[in-house]
C-alpha positions in Angstrom: 72.3 107.1 103.1 70.8 107.5 106.5 71.8 104.0 107.5 73.9 103.5 110.6 76.2 100.5 110.8 79.1 99.6 113.1 82.7 99.4 111.9 85.2 97.1 113.5 88.2 98.5 115.3 91.1 99.3 112.9 88.8 99.9 109.9 87.6 103.1 108.3 84.2 103.7 106.5 84.6 105.4 103.1 82.2 106.7 100.5 83.4 106.0 97.0 82.0 107.1 93.7 81.5 109.9 91.2 78.6 112.4 91.3 75.6 111.2 93.2 76.4 107.5 92.8 78.4 106.7 96.0 79.0 103.3 97.6 79.8 102.8 101.2 82.7 100.5 101.9 85.1 99.8 104.8 88.9 99.6 104.5 91.7 98.6 106.9 93.4 101.6 108.7 96.8 100.4 107.4 95.7 100.9 103.8 95.3 104.6 104.4 99.1 104.9 104.8 99.9 103.2 101.5 101.4 105.5 98.8 98.7 104.4 96.3 96.0 105.5 98.8 97.7 108.9 99.2 96.8 109.6 95.5 93.1 108.9 96.4 93.3 111.1 99.4 94.8 113.9 97.3 91.9 113.5 94.8 89.5 113.8 97.8 91.3 116.9 99.1 91.1 118.6 95.7 87.4 117.7 95.3 86.1 118.3 98.8 88.8 120.2 100.7 91.1 119.1 103.5 88.4 119.5 106.2 85.7 117.0 105.2 83.1 116.3 107.8 81.6 112.9 108.4 82.6 109.9 106.3 85.7 110.2 104.1 84.6 110.6 100.4 86.8 109.4 97.6 85.9 110.8 94.2 86.7 107.9 91.8 84.8 105.1 90.2 84.0 102.2 92.4 85.8 99.8 90.0 89.0 101.9 90.1 88.8 102.1 93.9 88.4 98.3 94.3 91.3 97.7 91.9 93.6 100.0 93.9 92.6 98.4 97.2 93.1 94.9 95.8 96.6 96.0 94.6 97.4 97.4 98.0 96.3 94.2 99.7 98.2 91.9 97.3 101.4 93.9 97.9 100.8 93.7 101.6 100.4 89.9 101.4 103.6 89.6 99.4 105.5 91.5 102.0 104.2 89.4 104.9 105.4 86.1 103.3 
């Protein structure tokens, strides 16, 4: 977990997982504003509080997180057509 890596502008690093099994991923800034992502942010606030320090941690399974992000991205693509 002590790795340092750069994140492109407009993207946000996130730690996702349950318990000690966390996976680091990067999402687009716009995805944070989607209503589906608000649910994940509320879970994070309930688990870790509103004043997390460091990388944003999302307490859900990696599979669930990936499914939600894919759904957000597919809805975004449909709107942009």
